[in-house]
C-alpha positions, 0 to 999 in steps of 0.5 A: 500500500502506498504512503498516500493510501495509508495516510488517507486510510488512517483519516489524515488529509493528503495536503500538498505539503505532505505530498511534497515532503513524501516526494522529497524523502522518496526521491532522495538518493540517501537519507535526508534531514528535515533541514535538507528537505526544507532547503530543497522545497523552500526554493520552489515553494517559498510558502512551506514552513519548517514547522510543517516539515517537522510535523509531517516527519513526526506523523510519517515516523509515527505511522512507520512510513519513514525511518529515522536514523542518526548516522553519526553526525548528530542529525536525524535523517529520514528514509522512505520505509517503502524502499526497504530495510537496511542497516548501517555501521558508522565509524566514530573516527572517520564517519564512514558508513558501511551497509549491513545485511539484514541477515546479520541481525537475525541471530541478534533479534532471536537472542533478544527474544529468547534471552530477554523476552524482547521483540526487537524492531530491527527494520533500520539500525545504526551501529557505531564503532570503528572501521577496519581502515581506522583500526590500522 
């Protein structure tokens, strides 16, 4: 089901601002911050406000239509959930981002459930540490 349909099904209006934010996230090549969305949209649509973008992102996150990540730079970035699950290893020293396959996390998810009775949401994870290049 598309994000638009989910919003409408849950009783939310499909405003032009929401559509613009959704499109900005979906068409972003990488994770995108609220500031980057604002800069991108404000150029073409000067009537859009930062508060609208932040409220829209909060709504989309609550509905699990976007995922939120801090990729080590202290900035929350967003990714369209419809684009699939993926995970990152972020180097604390150089900032390098390495994609992590979801299969790697399945044993962790199972162990958390078995050992702690905790059902982990591993749809989008960021793990910080030190990359091989920086260890040398």
